[in-house]
TORLUMVO-665296 format. One record per residue: residue in one letter; z, x, y of N, C-alpha, C, O in turn. Coordinates in pm, whole numbers, plus 50000, padded with zeros to 5 digits. Example, Ala and Ser with C-alpha at 12.3 -4.5 7.8 and 13.67 -1.06 7.14 Angstrom:
BEGIN
a507805131949431507805123049550507805132049670508465142449668s507085128549775507145136749894507875129050003508045134150114
END
This chain:
BEGIN
x796297351289530797097361189461797867355189344797947361189237x798437343389364799197336889257798277333489140798647334989024x797067328789173796107324789070795777336388976795607334288856x795687348489030795337360188949796547366788883796397376088805x797747361888916798967367888861799937357088814801137357588843x799407347288741800237335988699801407340388611802537336088632x801147349088514802197353388422803287361088497804477359588470x802857369488592803817377288670804647368288759805847370488777x804017357988816804737348388900805797340988819806907338988866x805437336988698806387329788612807527338988568808687335088572x807187351188525808207360588478809177364288590810397364388569x808647367288708809527370988819810427359388860811577361488898x809917347188851810717335388884811847333588783812967329888820x811567336088657812597334888553813707345088577814887341888561x813337357288615814337367688639815197364188761816397366788762x814597358288863815367353788979816437343788939817547343988991x816097334988845817027324588800817977329388691818867321988650x817807341788644818637346988536820137346888568820947344288479x820547349588695821987348788727822617335188695823817334388673x821817324588693822357311488653822937312288512824007306888485x822217319088422822687320488284823987328388280824927324788209x824047339488358825277347188365826427338588416827547339188363x826147330588518827177321888575827687311688476828887308888472x826787306188395827217296388294828077302988187829047297088140x827717315488149828507322688048829917325588102830907324888028x829987328788233831277332288295831967320388359833007321988423x831417308588342831847296788417833367294788415833967292988521x833987295188301835427292588290836277303788350837447301588381x835697315688368836447326788427836307327488578837127333688646x835267320988631835027321388775835927311488848836167300588797x836437315188968837267305789046836417294389100835187295289106x837077283689139836357271989191835667274989323834627269189353x836237284089402835607288389527835367303389519836247310989478x834177307689560833807321789550833417327189687832887319889771x833677339989710833297346389835831777346989844831097351189751x831257342589957829807341989974829297350390091828087352090108x830227355690172829767362890292830827372690337832027370190321x830387383890394831277393690456830867395490600829677395490632x831857397090688831567399090828831207413490857831197421990768x830897416190984830517429491024831627439591014831387451691023x832877434890993834007443990975834317446390828835307452890795x833467440990740833667442990597834647433490535834987434890417x835137423590611836127414090562835417401490512834507396390577x835837396690396835267384290343835597372790438836757370590470x834577365590483834817354790578834017342190545833797333590631x833587341090422832877328990382833107326190235833057335190152x833357313690204833507309590064832607297590038832247290290131x832247295689914831387284489875831817279789737832387287589661x831547267089704831907261989572831207269989461830107275289479x831867270589348831317277989235829927272789197829037280689165x829737259889199828437254189162827317259089250826217261889203x827597260089383826557264889475826237279489448825067283289448x827267287689425827037301889403826267304489273825427313489267x826557296689171825907298789041824487293389041823577299788987x824287281589101822967275289096822197276189229820987278289230x822907274389340822247273889470821677287189515820547287689565x822427297989499821967311189545820667315489476819727319489545x820577314889343819307318489279818147309689323817017314389337x818427296789346817357287789390816857291389531815677289989561x817777296089617817367300489750816467312789739815427313689805x816867322289654816017334089631814657329989577813637335789615x814637320189488813367315589430812467309589538811267311989540x813047301589629812267295289736811657305989827810477304989864x812447316189864811937326889949810837334689876809837338589936x811037336789746810057343789663808697336989668807677343489686x808697323989651807437316589650806817315489789805597314989802x807657315289894807117315490029806377328690056805317328790119x806957339890008806297352990025804967353289951803977358190004x804947348189828803707348389751802657339289814801477342789817x803077327689863802137318489927801577324590055800397322990087x802457331790131801997338190254800887348190226799897348590299x801037356290122799997365890086798747358790033797637363290059x798927347889962797787340489907796947334290018795717333990009x797627329190123796917322390231796397331890337795727327590431x796687344790324796227354490422794747357690398794407365290307x793897352090478792447354190463792017367890513790897372290488x792917374790585792577387790642792487398490534791797408590550x793197395990422793217406190318793117399590182794097393790134x791987400290121791777394189990791877404289877791927400489761x791897417189909791997427789808793337435089825793377445789885x794397429389772795717435189788795907447089695795507446689578x796517457689747796867469189666797807464889553798747457389576x797527469689430798307465389313799787468789328800647460989288x800087480489386801477484389403802187475589505803367472589492x801437471489608802017462489708802277448889646803297442589672x801357444389564801547431589494802797432489406803567422889398x802997443989341804177445689256805457444789338806447438989293x805447450489459806617449589546806937435089578808097430789571x805887427489614806097413489650806667405589534807527396989552x806177408589413806637400989296808027404989249808747396689194x808437417589270809687422189212810817424489311811947426789269x810557423889441811597425989540812697415489531813877418889524x812327402789530813307391889525814007390989390815217388389388x813317392889276814047392989148815147403589143816247400989097x814837415689192815837426389192817017422689283818167424489245x816707417489402817777413489494818617402189438819837402289453x817977392489374818707381189316819707385889212820867381789214x819267394489121820167399489016821277407989077822437406689039x820927416789173821917425789233822957418189314824157420189296x822487409289402823407401889490824307392689410825517392489431x823727385089318824537375689240825497382989146826597378089122x825097394389094826007402289010827197407089091828337406989044x826937411389217828027415589305828967404089334830187405889335x828417392189358829247380389385830137377089266831327373989282x829577377689147830367374989026831457385489009832597382288974x831107398189034832077408989019833267407189112834407408789070x832997403789238834077401489335834927389489292836157389989301x834287378889245835017366989202835937369989083836967363389066x835567379889003836367383488885837367394588916838017399888826x837487398089045838517407589085838087421989101838927430689120x836787424689092836317438389110836327441989259836037433589344x836647454689289836667459089429835237460689480834337464889407x835047457189607833717457689667833837462389810834427455389893x833297473989841833297479389976831917477690036830997485190003x831767467890123830447464490178829867475990260828647477390269x830747484390320830257495290404829787507190322829187516490377x830037507090194829457517090105828187511790041827187518890030x828237499190000827117493189927825927490290019824787493489984x826177484290136825077479790221824217491190275822987490390266x824807501890331823927512890378823097518790265821927522090283x823727520190146822987525790032821867516489990820767521089958x822127503289989821107493589949819977493090051818797493190014x820327492590180819297492290284818507505290283817287505290301x819197516590261818517529490254817527530090140816417535290155x817927524590023817017524389908815777515889939814667519389898x815977504690010814847496190048813927503490146812697502490136x814517510990241813707518790335812887529190260811697531090288x813517536090165812807546090086811647539790010810527544890010x811927528689947810937521789865809767516889950808607519289918x810097509990061809057504490146808297515590219807087514590237x809007526090260808357537090329807347544190242806327549190290x807627544590113806707550990019805397543190004804337548989981x805497529890020804307521689996803647516390123802557510690116x804287518090239803667513490364802267519290384801357511890420x802057532590362800707537990384799657532290289798457533790314x800087525890182799147520590084798707506290115797837500890047x799307500190216798927486490250797587486390323797267495490399x796807475990297795567473890372795817463590481796797456090475x794967463190578795177454690695795347439990657794497434290590x796467434090700796747419990672797727414790776798177422190864x798037402090766798937395890864800267391690805801047384890872x800557395490682801787390890618802727402090577803927399690562x802237414290560803107425190515802707438290582801527441990581x803687445190640803417457790706803837457390852804577448490893x803377466990928803687467791072802627459591145801567464591181x802947446891166801957437391217802047436691370802777428491426x801297445291435801197445391580799807440891621798887440391539x799657437591745798347433291795797307444191771796147441291742x797737456891785796797467991777796517472091633795407476191601x797507470991544797277474891405796407464591334795517468191256x796657451791361795917441291294794457440891340793597435691269x794177446391456792827445691510791917457291473790737457191506x792467467591404791647479391377792157486791253793347489391240x791227490091162791617496691037792227510491060793247513890999x791627518491148792147531991172793557531391231794437538991192x793747522291327795067520791388796087516591282797197521991278x795707507191196796587502591089796967514290998798147516390970x795987521690953796237532490856797097543590915798047548090851x796767548191036797527559091096798947554791131799897562391112x799087542591182800427537591215801287536291090802477539391093x800687531690981801457529990858801777543190790802797544290721x800917553190808801257566490755802467572190828803397577490766x802467570990961803607575591039804857567491005805937572990982x804687554091003805807545390972806407548490835807627548190818x805547551390738806037554590604806927566890604807977566890540x806517577390675807317589590682808677586890749809717591590704x808627579090857809867576090929810807567790843812007570290841x810267557990771811097549390687811707557190571812867554890535x810957566390513811507574490403812647583290455813707583990393x812437589990569813487598290627814697589890664815837593990642x814447578090721815537569190757816307564390634817527563190639x815597561790525816247557590402817197568090349818297564890304x816767580790353817637591790308818887592490395819997594290343x818717591090526819857591690618820817580190594822037582090600x820297568190567821157556590542821967558290413823147554990409x821327563390310822047565590183823167575790202824267573890152x822887586690275823907596790300825027591290388826187595290375x824687581990480825697576590572826707567690501827767564890556x826387563290380827327554890305828627562190275829637555890245x828607575490283829797583490253830567587290380831547594690373x830117582390496830767585590622831717574490664831747563890603x832507577190769833357566690825832487555790884831317557990916x833057543890899832287532190940831607534191075830477529791093x832287540991171831677542891302830387550991292829387547791357x830407561491210829217569691193828137562091117826947563091148x828557554391016827597546690937826837536791025825617535891016x827567529491108826927519791197826017526791296824917521891325x826447538191348825607545691440824307550091376823247549291437x824407554891253823197559191180822277547191156821067548291173x822857535891115822047523891089821297519491214820107516391208x821997519191327821367514991452820237524691490819157520491530x820517537691478819517547691516818287546991425817157547491473x818507545691295817397544991200816537532691225815307533691228x817167521291242816407508891265815637509591396814487505491403x816297514991502815627515891632814397524991625813327521291672x814557536791566813437546191556812337540491467811157542091497x812717533991358811727528391264810887517491328809737515291289x811457510591426810717499891494809947505291614808767502291632x810627513291696810047517591824808957528091806807897527091868x809207538191722808257549391711806867544791664805877548491728x806747536991555805407532491514804747523491619803527523891637x805567515391689805017506491791804407514491906803277511791949x805147524391955804657532792064803417540492020802437541392095x803457546191900802307553791849801067544991838799977548991878x801247532791783800127523691767799517519891901798297519291915x800367517392001799877513492133799117524992199798077522792261x799627537292186798957548792247797607551292179796637555092245x797547549192048796277550691977795297539892024794097542492038x795817527892046794977516892096794397520392233793207518092257x795217525792323794737529492456793707540892448792747541192525x793907550092354792947560892335791607555392287790547559592334x791667545792194790437539492144789737531892255788507531992262x790497525392340789897518192452789107527892540787987524892582x789717539492568789057549392653787787554692587786847558492656x787757554792453786597559592380785577548592355784517550992297x785897536292398784967525092382784987518792245784077511292210x786017521492166786137515392032786687501292047787737499192107x785967491791992786377477792004787307473891890787187478591777x788247464991925789187459591827788817445191797788337437991885x789047440991675788767426991639789777417891709790927421791728x789357405891746790307396491807791377392691706791077389591590x792627392991749793747390391658794107375691656794507370391552x793987369091770794457355391782793297345591767792337345791844x793417336991667792407326691646792607315091743791657308391783x793867312891780794197301691868795127306591978795747317091967x795197298792086796067302292196797517302392152798307310492200x797877293492060799257292792011799647305691939800817309691943x798677312291872798957324991805799357335691908800267343591885x798647335592020798937345292124800307342892185801057352292211x800637330292209801957326792264803057331092168804067336892210x802867328292038803867331891938804057347091932805177351891916x802947354491946803037368991942803877374392056804777382492035x803607369792177804327374992292805777370392293806647377592344x806047358792239807447354392226808217363992135809337367892165x807587367692024808237376991931808407390791993809427397291973x807387395192071807467408292136808637408892233809297419192245x808907397792301809997397392400811337394792333812327401392363x811357385092241812627380492184813237390392084814447392492084x812407396292000812947405291896813727416891956814857419291913x813187424292055813977435192115815277430192179816317436692168x815207418492247816407413092309817467409792205818657412592226x817057403992093817997400791986818607413491928819817414091903x817767423791907818277436491853819277442891948820307447991905x818977442592079819887448192178821207440592177822277446692184x821137427392170822347419192168823207422292047824427423792058x822567423391929823307426391806823977440091815825137441591776x823247449991866823797463491879825017463391971826037469391940x824897456492087825997455992182827217449492119828327454692132x827037438292050828147431191988828817439791881830037439191863x828027447691810828567455691700829387467591748830307471891678x829087473091864829717485691903830657484692023831307494592057x830757472992087831657471792202832807462492169832807455592067x833787462392256834917453392240836247460692238836337472192196x837297453692286838637459492292839687449092258839467437092272x840847453892212842037445692195843037450292300843337462192310x843557440992378844497444392486845767436092473845717424192444x846897442692496848197435892500848807438592638849007450192676x849097427892712849637429192847851007422392854851157410892812x851997429492908853357424492913853697419093051853487425693153x854227406893052854697400893175856207400193176856877406093091x856747392793272858197391793284858797383093174859807386593113x858167371593148858717362193050857837360692926858267354892826x856627365892932855717364392818854747376192813854667384192906x854017377092704852977387192692851697380492643851747369892581x850577386792669849287381292626848597391292534848717403392550x847867385892437847037393692346845617388592361845357376792342x844707397492394843317393292413842397403192343842757414692318x841197398292311840187406692248838817401392287838647389492311x837867410392294836497406292327836007396092225836277397292106x835277385992272834677375492190835717366392125835387358892033x836977366892170838037358592113838897352892226838897358192337x839627342192196840487336092297841727344592321842097352892238x842367342492436843587349792473844807341792432844887329792456x845767348692369847017342292329848117346192427848217357692467x848937336292465850107338792549851347334492474851437322992429x852307343492459853517340592381854747344292463854837355392516x855687335092473856937337692543857847346292455857867344692333x858577355392518859467364192442860557356292370860927359692257x861067345692435862167338192374861697329192259862527322892193x860377328592235859867320692123859707329291996859467323991888x859837342392011859617351491898860867352191812861957354991862x860707349691683861847350191589862087364291536863227368391517x861017371691512861167385291461859907393391488858827387891506x860077406491491858947415491508859237428191428860347433391432x858267433191358858437445291278857177453891284856077448991312x857367466591257856247475891254855967479991109856897482991034x854667479891071854277484090937853127493990948852357493991045x853027502390848851907511790843850607504590809849527508390856x850707494190725849497487390679849817473190635850917470290589x848827464390649848937450490605847657446790532846567450290575x847797439690422846617434390352846117422490433846737411790433x844977424290502844547413690594843977401490523843887390790583x843597402890397843107391290321841707387090361840817395390375x841537374090380840217368490408840217360790539841177353690570x839137362290616839047355190743838567340890721837577338590651x839257331390783838827317390779837917314090897836947306690883x838237319791011837397318091130837707329391226838777335391221x836757332191313836987342791410835787351991422834647347991399x836067364491458834997374091487835237386991411836367391791402x834167392591356834287405291285833097414191315831957409891305x833367426491352832317436391377832837449891329834007450991293x831977460091328832477473391289833597478491379834267488191345x833797471991495834857476491585836067467191588837197471891597x835837453991579836937444391593837047434991474836057431591409x838297430891446838577420491345839587410991407840757414491423x839137398891441840037389391505839837375491447838817372591384x840847366891469840717352991427841827348691334842877354991326x841577337791264842537332191168842217337491029841097336090980x843217343690966843057349690835844027343090736844907335390774x843847346490610844777341590509844997352590405844047358690355x846267355090374846587364290265847757358690184848317348290218x848127365690079849167360689989850547360890054851377352290025x850797370590142852137371890202852377361790313853407354990313x851447360690408851657352390526851077338290513851467329390588x850167336190421849387323790421848377324790534847667334790544x848287314590619847407314990734848107322190849849257319090881x847427331590909848027338991021846907343291116845727341891085x847307348691232846337352891333846327368191342847387374591343x845127373791349844977388291355844187392191480843137386491509x844697402091552843967408591662844027423491633845077429691648x842897429291590842937443091545841607450191564840547443991568x841697463491575840507471691560840227472891411841157473691331x838957472891375838597472791232839227484491158839647482891043x839277495991219839917507691158841237510891227841617522491240x841937500291270843207502191339844257508791252844237507591129x845187515691317846267522591247847597516491287847877514691406x848417513191188849707507191216849547492491253848507488491306x850577484491225850497470091250851827464991306852897468991261x851737456291405852897449091456852837434991399851867427791422x853867431091325853927417791263854957409491338856147412591337x854487399091403855347390791488855397376691430854367370791398x856627371191418856797357691364857347348491472858267351891546x856737336591478857157326391574857197313191497856177306491481x858377309591449858477298091360857727301091231857997311191167x856797292391194855987294691075854707302491106853937305791016x854487305291234853277312591274853507327691264854587332791292x852457334691224852507349191213851337355191292850197350691280x851637365291374850617372391450850677387091411851757392991410x849537392991380849447407091346848557413991448847437409591474x849077424891506848327432691605848187446991554849177453091511x846967452391558846737466191515845797472991614844657468591632x846267483691676845447490791775844787502991712844887505191591x844097510891794843277521691741844087532191666843657537191562x845257535491720846067545991659847447540591625847897530491681x848117547391533849477543391496850417544591615851327536391631x850197554591700851047556491817850927544691914851927540091969x849707539791934849497528292024850137515691967850767508092040x849987513591836850597501791773852117502591781852787492591808x852667514491757854127515991761854647514091903855747508891922x853877518192002854287516192141854387501292173855317496992241x853417493292125853467478792145854707473092079855387464592137x855017477691960856207473091887857477476291967858347467691981x857587488292019858787492292092858957484292221860077480892258x857847481392290857937473392412858367459092380859147453192455x857887453692269858307440192229859787439892193860507430692232x860237449992121861657450792084862527450992208863597444792211x862077458092311862857459292434862897446292512863847443892586x861877437692498861797425692579862247412792507862617402992572x862207412892374862587400892300864097399492296864777409092259x864647387892334866117386092333866677388092191866097383292094x867777394992182868387397592051869227385592006869827385991898
END
């Protein structure tokens, strides 16, 4: 594939590296450390040196780009690639490189960025795009719905990809619309769309395979070696388990505050428990809102935000909060600051009032 599209390979590679030029033009305006990652709660929780963001990120995109092209080139199962599919392979990474790096530069220069608005819309657009072209793919082992049954039979491949294409397009529309919903609904839509997009074509393909078996239609052998078969079944088992684990982590978890006689504890799922004596507390106040800043370490999901954070007011401090928590209890112990935010303002205020009653005046 690369041999027949040399100019396209070179042009797409140049576009992937184009953000380097933007970075050099903006070099003096960019901070020495730039945000490189956001957690599942939408909070920035990763930074990287400016040099890595300007030069390293485009180079990573370039490496992935060439791995994708090499994978299609080495796929002996399909030597006649659909031109539109080839175009997707060549232009997917260039578009992502420019979009992602532009967003990184924008955030570094102080532009507001809401990951829960951008990500569902971006993923939805990708679902729409890929769903439109899935039915146009021919049988191969590098791109498409690669199941044991689809790869072994042209009819199974074509029918499964037609169904998958419709589901992906519908899912893409739902994801784009979900970008305007509250985070809980957005995450629910994302989980549902991804689950249906994976499970429905798989079940359909398997049922078609069983029907063909009953009709005596033979399928081509998929595995050339025993190791291929082992790898296939590992993926069949591991991928669903990983998806289930991710879903559980994203939607479960609680923040709990328990009061004792001389101390109280603050605990949260996936985080350590803090125990603080009442006589060690210097001050406690209730606020409607706190700028949580950036997470240095800890856990973030659409439900919970915990760990060590840093903002302009407190410097380094500890946060135990629901991602969409209402009201905040700000507790100071020497130079340490603890912020607690529960689901509702009433719950947060109740914690504040109990602390006021127990902390020595």
